[in-house]
Residue frames as qw, qx, qy, qz and C-alpha x, y, z in Angstrom:
[[0.207, -0.371, 0.843, -0.331, 59.73, 81.98, 21.51],
 [0.769, 0.122, 0.446, -0.442, 56.46, 80.00, 21.05],
 [0.789, 0.526, -0.247, -0.198, 57.52, 78.95, 17.52],
 [0.236, 0.565, -0.765, 0.198, 60.89, 77.83, 18.85],
 [0.456, -0.207, 0.739, -0.450, 59.25, 75.88, 21.63],
 [0.844, 0.291, 0.174, -0.414, 56.86, 74.25, 19.17],
 [0.651, 0.574, -0.493, -0.055, 59.70, 73.19, 16.93],
 [0.020, 0.469, -0.809, 0.353, 61.62, 71.81, 19.91],
 [0.629, -0.083, 0.560, -0.533, 58.55, 69.92, 21.05],
 [0.849, 0.352, -0.204, -0.336, 58.40, 67.83, 17.88],
 [0.465, -0.471, 0.750, -0.018, 59.86, 64.43, 18.68],
 [0.819, 0.337, -0.367, -0.286, 60.69, 61.63, 16.22],
 [0.468, -0.485, 0.723, -0.150, 61.63, 58.38, 17.93],
 [0.647, 0.305, -0.620, -0.322, 62.53, 55.29, 15.92],
 [0.747, -0.273, 0.514, -0.323, 61.37, 52.09, 17.54],
 [0.324, 0.536, -0.674, -0.391, 63.58, 50.11, 15.19],
 [0.179, -0.101, 0.977, -0.053, 63.06, 46.52, 16.38],
 [0.379, 0.465, 0.754, -0.268, 59.31, 46.71, 15.72],
 [0.236, 0.279, 0.521, 0.771, 59.52, 48.96, 12.61],
 [0.149, -0.848, -0.508, 0.030, 57.61, 51.68, 14.40],
 [0.315, 0.202, -0.065, 0.925, 58.17, 55.44, 14.39],
 [0.210, -0.743, -0.588, 0.241, 56.54, 58.00, 16.65],
 [0.229, 0.344, 0.055, 0.909, 56.03, 61.75, 16.61],
 [0.222, -0.714, -0.582, 0.319, 54.53, 64.32, 18.98],
 [0.186, 0.348, 0.083, 0.915, 53.75, 68.00, 18.79],
 [0.016, 0.413, 0.553, -0.723, 52.05, 70.54, 21.03],
 [0.332, 0.764, 0.546, -0.093, 48.90, 72.28, 19.82],
 [0.189, 0.930, -0.103, -0.298, 49.76, 74.57, 16.93],
 [0.265, -0.566, 0.704, 0.336, 52.74, 72.46, 15.92],
 [0.768, 0.409, -0.316, -0.378, 53.24, 69.88, 13.21],
 [0.730, -0.298, 0.613, 0.049, 54.14, 66.18, 13.27],
 [0.591, 0.607, -0.445, -0.290, 56.26, 64.98, 10.39],
 [0.794, -0.251, 0.554, 0.011, 57.05, 61.28, 10.08],
 [0.502, 0.646, -0.506, -0.273, 59.54, 59.87, 7.58],
 [0.972, -0.102, 0.208, -0.029, 60.02, 56.15, 7.12],
 [0.474, -0.489, 0.576, 0.452, 63.46, 54.75, 6.33],
 [0.295, 0.482, -0.537, -0.626, 64.40, 54.67, 2.65],
 [0.326, 0.083, -0.881, -0.334, 62.39, 52.07, 0.67],
 [0.086, -0.332, -0.879, 0.331, 59.59, 51.90, 3.25],
 [0.288, -0.416, -0.265, -0.821, 56.05, 53.25, 3.57],
 [0.319, -0.115, 0.618, -0.710, 53.66, 53.55, 6.47],
 [0.306, -0.147, -0.886, -0.315, 51.24, 50.63, 6.67],
 [0.448, -0.651, -0.598, -0.129, 49.11, 51.49, 9.71],
 [0.122, -0.601, 0.292, -0.734, 48.60, 53.91, 12.56],
 [0.537, -0.181, -0.796, 0.214, 48.91, 51.98, 15.81],
 [0.271, -0.652, -0.509, 0.492, 48.14, 54.97, 18.03],
 [0.164, 0.374, 0.168, 0.897, 47.00, 58.52, 17.46],
 [0.252, -0.740, -0.589, 0.206, 45.43, 61.02, 19.80],
 [0.119, 0.474, -0.006, 0.872, 44.88, 64.75, 19.58],
 [0.597, -0.698, -0.302, -0.257, 44.18, 65.60, 23.18],
 [0.306, -0.798, 0.423, -0.301, 46.05, 65.05, 26.40],
 [0.955, 0.070, -0.273, 0.090, 48.02, 61.86, 25.86],
 [0.336, -0.799, 0.496, -0.045, 51.08, 60.98, 27.93],
 [0.910, -0.111, 0.379, 0.126, 53.87, 58.45, 27.75],
 [0.081, -0.636, 0.593, 0.488, 56.59, 57.62, 25.28],
 [0.597, 0.364, -0.533, -0.477, 56.87, 55.73, 21.96],
 [0.454, 0.059, -0.889, -0.001, 55.55, 52.24, 22.40],
 [0.284, -0.396, -0.787, 0.379, 53.64, 53.10, 25.58],
 [0.153, -0.248, -0.081, -0.953, 51.43, 56.11, 24.82],
 [0.061, -0.412, -0.836, 0.357, 48.39, 56.44, 27.12],
 [0.073, -0.649, -0.478, -0.587, 45.09, 58.23, 26.31],
 [0.037, -0.008, -0.439, 0.898, 44.27, 61.22, 28.50],
 [0.225, 0.507, 0.691, -0.464, 40.82, 62.40, 29.51],
 [0.390, 0.731, -0.008, -0.560, 40.69, 64.54, 26.37],
 [0.398, -0.140, 0.790, 0.445, 40.86, 62.78, 22.98],
 [0.511, 0.410, -0.224, -0.722, 39.56, 63.49, 19.48],
 [0.780, 0.026, 0.609, -0.144, 37.89, 60.17, 18.58],
 [0.771, 0.631, 0.066, -0.043, 38.70, 60.65, 14.88],
 [0.209, -0.821, 0.484, 0.221, 42.45, 60.91, 15.52],
 [0.598, -0.169, 0.746, 0.239, 43.37, 57.45, 14.22],
 [0.608, 0.563, 0.544, 0.128, 41.30, 57.63, 11.03],
 [0.225, 0.969, -0.043, -0.089, 42.50, 61.13, 10.14],
 [0.281, -0.714, 0.602, 0.221, 46.17, 60.26, 10.74],
 [0.666, 0.070, 0.720, 0.183, 45.74, 57.01, 8.79],
 [0.539, 0.779, 0.320, 0.012, 44.36, 59.00, 5.85],
 [0.087, 0.944, -0.297, -0.110, 47.54, 61.18, 5.87],
 [0.258, -0.659, 0.700, 0.090, 50.27, 58.66, 6.53],
 [0.755, 0.031, 0.654, 0.003, 49.24, 55.15, 5.38],
 [0.739, 0.553, 0.323, 0.210, 50.79, 54.45, 1.96],
 [0.229, 0.936, -0.173, 0.202, 53.24, 57.37, 2.21],
 [0.772, 0.098, -0.338, 0.529, 56.97, 57.36, 2.94],
 [0.278, -0.149, -0.323, 0.892, 56.82, 60.82, 4.50],
 [0.161, -0.688, -0.505, -0.495, 53.95, 63.09, 5.48],
 [0.130, 0.042, -0.442, 0.886, 53.01, 65.85, 7.87],
 [0.295, -0.661, -0.632, -0.277, 49.92, 66.79, 9.82],
 [0.046, -0.508, 0.222, -0.831, 49.04, 69.85, 11.88],
 [0.316, -0.336, -0.788, 0.408, 48.17, 69.46, 15.61],
 [0.128, 0.029, 0.114, -0.985, 45.23, 71.85, 15.62],
 [0.442, 0.357, 0.618, -0.544, 41.45, 72.10, 15.90],
 [0.500, 0.528, -0.267, -0.632, 41.08, 72.72, 12.15],
 [0.362, 0.290, -0.858, -0.218, 42.26, 69.16, 11.46],
 [0.263, -0.098, -0.940, 0.193, 40.77, 67.20, 14.36],
 [0.449, -0.687, -0.399, -0.409, 38.08, 69.43, 15.82],
 [0.049, -0.536, 0.505, -0.675, 38.23, 70.59, 19.44],
 [0.621, -0.258, -0.740, -0.015, 37.67, 67.67, 21.88],
 [0.505, -0.609, -0.467, 0.395, 38.07, 69.83, 24.99],
 [0.165, 0.831, 0.113, 0.520, 37.67, 73.61, 24.60],
 [0.307, -0.885, 0.204, -0.284, 39.99, 75.68, 26.76],
 [0.840, -0.413, 0.326, 0.135, 42.45, 72.83, 27.35],
 [0.123, 0.728, -0.603, -0.303, 45.96, 72.78, 25.88],
 [0.957, 0.150, 0.201, -0.142, 46.33, 69.73, 23.62],
 [0.167, -0.574, 0.719, 0.354, 49.01, 67.68, 21.95],
 [0.860, 0.345, -0.184, -0.328, 49.18, 65.20, 19.10],
 [0.420, -0.452, 0.786, 0.045, 50.82, 61.81, 19.68],
 [0.823, 0.399, -0.200, -0.352, 51.25, 59.40, 16.77],
 [0.479, -0.383, 0.780, 0.128, 52.71, 55.89, 16.53],
 [0.733, 0.514, -0.168, -0.413, 52.97, 54.51, 12.97],
 [0.762, -0.169, 0.596, 0.190, 54.16, 51.16, 11.61],
 [0.421, 0.718, -0.361, -0.422, 56.09, 50.94, 8.37],
 [0.823, -0.041, 0.541, 0.170, 57.32, 48.23, 6.00],
 [0.276, -0.266, 0.583, 0.716, 59.24, 47.98, 2.73],
 [0.483, 0.455, -0.055, -0.747, 57.47, 49.22, -0.40],
 [0.676, 0.230, 0.695, 0.082, 55.76, 46.81, -2.72],
 [0.209, -0.023, 0.570, 0.794, 56.06, 47.21, -6.47],
 [0.021, 0.616, 0.752, 0.235, 52.24, 47.24, -6.76],
 [0.035, 0.039, 0.116, -0.992, 50.50, 50.60, -7.00],
 [0.133, 0.546, 0.807, -0.180, 46.81, 50.99, -6.17],
 [0.047, 0.304, 0.370, 0.877, 44.86, 53.24, -8.59],
 [0.473, -0.339, -0.025, -0.813, 41.51, 53.14, -6.75],
 [0.215, -0.161, -0.930, 0.251, 39.59, 51.37, -4.02],
 [0.402, -0.181, -0.039, -0.897, 35.86, 51.90, -3.65],
 [0.075, 0.191, 0.938, -0.279, 32.84, 50.36, -1.90],
 [0.432, -0.050, -0.247, -0.866, 29.18, 50.25, -2.96],
 [0.495, 0.119, 0.749, -0.424, 26.06, 48.58, -1.59],
 [0.182, 0.097, -0.753, -0.625, 24.69, 46.45, -4.40],
 [0.550, -0.393, -0.619, -0.399, 21.62, 45.01, -2.61],
 [0.595, -0.684, 0.090, -0.413, 20.14, 44.82, 0.83],
 [0.755, -0.552, 0.355, 0.001, 22.84, 43.69, 3.30],
 [0.862, 0.144, 0.249, 0.418, 25.48, 43.25, 0.57],
 [0.012, -0.911, 0.209, 0.355, 28.49, 45.36, -0.40],
 [0.853, 0.401, 0.106, 0.316, 30.78, 45.20, -3.41],
 [0.347, -0.778, 0.287, 0.438, 34.44, 46.36, -3.09],
 [0.756, 0.604, 0.127, 0.216, 36.24, 47.24, -6.33],
 [0.347, -0.794, 0.296, 0.403, 39.90, 48.17, -6.89],
 [0.747, 0.647, -0.054, 0.141, 42.35, 48.70, -9.71],
 [0.625, -0.604, 0.303, 0.390, 46.11, 48.27, -9.67],
 [0.671, 0.717, -0.178, 0.069, 49.00, 48.95, -12.02],
 [0.294, 0.674, -0.632, 0.245, 52.62, 47.90, -12.14],
 [0.885, -0.353, 0.232, -0.195, 51.98, 44.67, -10.27],
 [0.469, 0.543, -0.692, 0.074, 55.19, 42.65, -9.95],
 [0.434, 0.034, -0.862, 0.261, 54.97, 39.28, -8.22],
 [0.458, -0.267, 0.284, -0.799, 51.87, 40.31, -6.24],
 [0.054, -0.013, -0.992, 0.109, 50.44, 37.29, -4.37],
 [0.212, -0.576, -0.772, -0.165, 46.98, 38.21, -3.07],
 [0.159, -0.436, 0.083, -0.882, 44.75, 40.80, -1.45],
 [0.252, -0.355, -0.832, 0.344, 43.22, 40.39, 1.99],
 [0.225, -0.610, -0.276, -0.708, 39.99, 42.33, 2.51],
 [0.304, -0.166, -0.688, 0.638, 39.82, 43.63, 6.07],
 [0.289, -0.658, -0.458, -0.522, 36.72, 44.94, 7.76],
 [0.232, -0.082, -0.581, 0.776, 36.07, 47.08, 10.86],
 [0.170, -0.755, -0.615, -0.153, 33.07, 48.56, 12.63],
 [0.329, -0.868, -0.157, 0.336, 35.02, 51.42, 14.25],
 [0.454, 0.864, -0.145, 0.159, 37.71, 52.30, 11.69],
 [0.208, -0.774, 0.572, -0.175, 40.44, 51.20, 14.09],
 [0.504, -0.253, 0.823, -0.071, 40.33, 47.46, 14.79],
 [0.631, 0.397, -0.397, -0.536, 40.20, 45.39, 11.57],
 [0.647, -0.130, 0.749, -0.051, 39.66, 41.68, 10.90],
 [0.014, -0.166, 0.793, 0.586, 39.94, 39.61, 7.70],
 [0.633, 0.325, 0.326, -0.622, 36.72, 39.31, 5.73],
 [0.881, 0.394, 0.262, -0.003, 38.06, 37.40, 2.73],
 [0.342, -0.547, 0.512, 0.567, 40.84, 37.29, 0.17],
 [0.723, 0.666, 0.078, -0.167, 41.33, 37.54, -3.62],
 [0.769, -0.123, 0.358, 0.515, 44.26, 36.06, -5.52],
 [0.088, 0.785, -0.205, -0.578, 46.25, 38.59, -7.55],
 [0.804, 0.593, -0.037, -0.016, 47.01, 38.25, -11.22],
 [0.825, -0.342, 0.119, 0.433, 50.54, 38.99, -10.16],
 [0.415, -0.165, 0.330, 0.832, 51.82, 41.23, -12.92],
 [0.112, 0.375, 0.530, 0.752, 50.68, 44.23, -14.98],
 [0.277, -0.075, 0.150, -0.946, 47.55, 46.37, -14.64],
 [0.250, -0.247, -0.931, -0.100, 44.46, 44.67, -13.24],
 [0.458, -0.331, 0.018, -0.825, 40.88, 45.17, -11.91],
 [0.259, -0.080, -0.932, 0.241, 39.40, 43.27, -8.97],
 [0.512, -0.404, -0.063, -0.756, 36.20, 42.98, -6.99],
 [0.236, -0.061, -0.908, 0.342, 34.92, 41.25, -3.87],
 [0.498, -0.449, -0.239, -0.702, 31.39, 40.98, -2.51],
 [0.272, -0.047, -0.840, 0.466, 30.38, 40.30, 1.04],
 [0.376, -0.682, -0.576, -0.248, 27.35, 40.46, 3.31],
 [0.080, 0.270, -0.408, 0.869, 26.87, 43.10, 6.05],
 [0.170, -0.471, -0.811, 0.302, 24.57, 43.21, 9.03],
 [0.061, -0.705, -0.368, -0.604, 21.67, 45.70, 8.88],
 [0.573, -0.764, -0.282, 0.088, 22.05, 46.18, 12.63],
 [0.612, -0.332, 0.066, 0.715, 25.57, 47.58, 12.22],
 [0.220, 0.902, 0.192, -0.317, 25.40, 51.27, 11.18],
 [0.288, 0.872, -0.367, -0.148, 28.83, 51.64, 9.63],
 [0.930, -0.079, 0.218, 0.284, 31.52, 49.41, 8.14],
 [0.047, 0.858, -0.433, -0.273, 35.10, 50.34, 7.21],
 [0.954, 0.182, 0.183, 0.154, 37.18, 48.37, 4.68],
 [0.023, 0.829, -0.496, -0.258, 40.78, 48.30, 3.62],
 [0.917, 0.338, -0.213, 0.011, 43.03, 46.09, 1.51],
 [0.536, -0.631, 0.523, 0.203, 46.13, 44.30, 2.73],
 [0.724, 0.629, -0.254, -0.125, 48.23, 43.82, -0.40],
 [0.732, -0.476, 0.475, 0.113, 50.66, 40.92, -0.04],
 [0.400, 0.680, -0.561, -0.251, 53.69, 40.20, -2.23],
 [0.927, 0.089, -0.361, -0.057, 55.00, 36.71, -3.04],
 [0.500, 0.308, -0.590, 0.555, 57.93, 37.28, -0.66],
 [0.447, -0.524, -0.657, 0.307, 55.53, 38.07, 2.24],
 [0.133, -0.083, -0.126, 0.980, 55.90, 41.87, 2.20],
 [0.021, -0.673, -0.731, -0.110, 52.66, 43.74, 2.67],
 [0.047, -0.035, -0.112, 0.992, 51.11, 47.17, 2.68],
 [0.160, 0.562, 0.735, -0.345, 47.66, 48.68, 3.22],
 [0.136, 0.547, 0.481, 0.672, 45.27, 50.69, 1.05],
 [0.213, -0.231, 0.168, -0.934, 43.24, 53.70, 2.08],
 [0.133, 0.279, 0.868, -0.389, 40.13, 53.06, 4.17],
 [0.281, -0.242, -0.456, -0.809, 36.63, 53.24, 2.61],
 [0.231, 0.096, 0.667, -0.702, 33.36, 53.51, 4.46],
 [0.305, -0.306, -0.737, -0.520, 29.89, 52.04, 4.00],
 [0.288, -0.015, 0.538, -0.792, 26.81, 53.05, 5.96],
 [0.087, 0.337, 0.935, 0.064, 23.45, 51.32, 6.20],
 [0.184, 0.577, 0.354, -0.713, 21.59, 54.60, 5.77],
 [0.512, 0.653, -0.174, -0.530, 21.86, 54.81, 1.98],
 [0.953, 0.230, 0.196, -0.008, 22.49, 52.43, -0.90],
 [0.750, 0.494, -0.084, 0.431, 25.83, 53.82, -2.04],
 [0.574, -0.245, -0.170, 0.763, 29.03, 55.41, -0.88],
 [0.015, 0.887, 0.301, -0.351, 28.43, 59.12, -0.25],
 [0.178, 0.931, -0.242, -0.207, 31.53, 60.46, -2.04],
 [0.868, -0.018, 0.260, 0.422, 34.50, 59.36, -4.17],
 [0.063, 0.904, -0.236, -0.350, 37.45, 61.33, -5.61],
 [0.790, 0.052, 0.453, 0.410, 39.53, 60.54, -8.71],
 [0.816, 0.206, -0.475, 0.259, 42.17, 60.54, -10.00],
 [0.527, -0.800, 0.234, -0.163, 44.20, 60.23, -6.81],
 [0.252, -0.528, -0.055, 0.809, 46.95, 61.46, -6.85],
 [0.418, 0.793, 0.416, 0.150, 45.99, 64.36, -9.17],
 [0.496, -0.093, 0.094, 0.858, 47.77, 67.27, -10.80],
 [0.032, -0.142, -0.250, -0.957, 45.37, 69.57, -12.59],
 [0.583, -0.237, -0.181, -0.756, 41.81, 68.35, -11.89],
 [0.102, 0.024, 0.950, -0.293, 39.90, 66.13, -9.51],
 [0.492, -0.262, -0.501, -0.661, 36.39, 64.74, -10.06],
 [0.272, -0.070, 0.734, -0.619, 34.08, 64.29, -7.11],
 [0.430, -0.199, -0.745, -0.469, 31.40, 61.67, -7.51],
 [0.240, -0.050, 0.622, -0.744, 28.50, 61.96, -5.04],
 [0.127, -0.331, -0.915, -0.192, 25.39, 59.89, -4.59],
 [0.165, -0.798, -0.568, 0.117, 23.47, 62.79, -3.01],
 [0.109, 0.821, -0.008, 0.561, 23.46, 66.58, -2.62],
 [0.716, -0.557, -0.250, 0.339, 25.75, 67.58, 0.21],
 [0.016, 0.966, -0.213, 0.147, 27.94, 70.36, 1.53],
 [0.904, -0.156, -0.059, 0.394, 31.67, 69.74, 1.84],
 [0.029, -0.962, 0.261, 0.069, 34.88, 71.55, 2.47],
 [0.880, 0.270, -0.165, 0.355, 38.48, 70.86, 1.38],
 [0.318, -0.918, 0.235, -0.015, 41.32, 71.71, 3.69],
 [0.542, 0.584, -0.571, 0.197, 45.09, 71.24, 3.59],
 [0.744, -0.123, -0.591, 0.288, 47.16, 69.24, 6.11],
 [0.196, 0.102, -0.433, 0.874, 47.43, 72.33, 8.35],
 [0.013, 0.533, 0.769, -0.352, 43.67, 72.50, 8.69],
 [0.124, 0.410, -0.061, -0.901, 43.16, 75.60, 6.52],
 [0.584, 0.539, 0.584, -0.163, 39.99, 75.45, 4.38],
 [0.273, -0.152, 0.538, 0.783, 40.92, 75.84, 0.73],
 [0.347, -0.077, -0.420, -0.835, 37.40, 75.79, -0.71],
 [0.422, 0.188, 0.724, -0.513, 33.80, 74.90, 0.14],
 [0.221, 0.049, -0.722, -0.654, 31.47, 73.17, -2.35],
 [0.661, 0.137, 0.398, -0.621, 27.82, 72.44, -2.64],
 [0.137, -0.165, 0.918, 0.335, 27.83, 68.99, -4.28],
 [0.683, 0.163, -0.200, -0.683, 25.25, 67.80, -6.73],
 [0.832, -0.033, 0.536, -0.137, 24.05, 64.23, -7.22],
 [0.800, 0.587, 0.038, 0.118, 26.57, 63.10, -9.84],
 [0.759, -0.016, 0.021, 0.650, 30.05, 64.16, -10.90],
 [0.000, 0.999, 0.035, -0.021, 31.66, 67.52, -10.34],
 [0.783, 0.232, -0.070, 0.573, 35.17, 68.50, -11.58],
 [0.316, -0.930, -0.002, 0.188, 37.41, 70.94, -9.68],
 [0.605, 0.653, -0.236, 0.389, 40.55, 72.67, -11.04],
 [0.703, -0.687, 0.030, 0.185, 43.35, 72.23, -8.49],
 [0.743, 0.479, -0.042, 0.466, 46.20, 73.22, -10.80],
 [0.104, 0.746, -0.236, 0.614, 47.16, 76.29, -8.68],
 [0.752, -0.631, 0.017, -0.190, 47.00, 74.49, -5.33],
 [0.083, -0.707, 0.690, -0.128, 50.16, 73.80, -3.34],
 [0.675, 0.136, -0.720, -0.086, 51.27, 70.13, -3.68],
 [0.139, -0.265, 0.748, -0.592, 50.44, 68.06, -0.62],
 [0.143, -0.319, -0.936, 0.026, 47.68, 66.09, 1.11],
 [0.330, -0.173, -0.015, -0.928, 44.14, 67.52, 1.24],
 [0.087, 0.229, 0.909, -0.336, 41.08, 66.45, 3.18],
 [0.345, -0.291, -0.455, -0.768, 37.52, 66.46, 1.85],
 [0.048, 0.100, 0.783, -0.612, 35.26, 66.77, 4.86],
 [0.433, -0.303, -0.509, -0.679, 31.54, 65.89, 4.70],
 [0.639, -0.399, 0.225, -0.618, 28.82, 65.02, 7.15],
 [0.984, -0.015, -0.123, -0.126, 29.71, 61.34, 6.58],
 [0.843, -0.358, 0.162, 0.368, 33.44, 61.54, 7.32],
 [0.064, -0.831, 0.373, 0.407, 36.77, 62.47, 5.77],
 [0.883, 0.375, 0.204, 0.194, 38.24, 61.57, 2.36],
 [0.383, -0.684, 0.337, 0.521, 41.88, 62.19, 1.38],
 [0.787, 0.567, 0.145, 0.197, 43.55, 63.02, -1.90],
 [0.581, -0.446, 0.216, 0.646, 47.07, 64.00, -2.90],
 [0.425, 0.900, 0.025, -0.092, 47.93, 66.94, -5.14],
 [0.816, -0.022, 0.187, 0.547, 51.18, 66.39, -7.05]]
């Protein structure tokens, strides 16, 4: 009966005028969001694993909320046309032990751009400066990239822009200053086509504690192997979208390759002391 109740509790509501779709699930269930054909998710407008209430377009935070809900859901859905995430403590942590929780998500989608992003990374190059680098392939009539910055991983503002080559495979970079008094910065790319369509990249993080990004994963998506590049020794775990830990690794300072050929295709999360990184297994 519990499984039946959980399945019945999954709601998908299309907020068509605003190109928004919502989903909810009780603790232990799964939220699956699927954008209309030819569209991908561009942002998570609301996400809370806790005790939210309300309906699509008017969700309200409850007294219990996992503060990483938006960033984790963005890692799963942004850039995808369809994805799923488990509503459980393994994915989000437990924000209120002993309390029954739910997962409420509101995502925005838009039509797919021809451009495909190969990588997007951030690195501190000098004191109070950061360099963002990205590579694209299959550009067709791409107009420009807007670099957006945030101090909380949720609210972003424009930090600059770079004109696109427009066609083919290309490499880009952008440098900007950061404040030493701000402990963490988050960056993403808004990729804009010549007809005004746009979509967003994954989010990368920079801290003022060390000189480089703590961890990067490539290729992404991957089929047989992934390489983890770390700027320090650290412990990490990799879990699937249901929150189950697939493997734990003691990272070295440098590159480390992992065979993922036997893993089930889907979205995986690399969890470290500095945050969460996502990759896709094809």
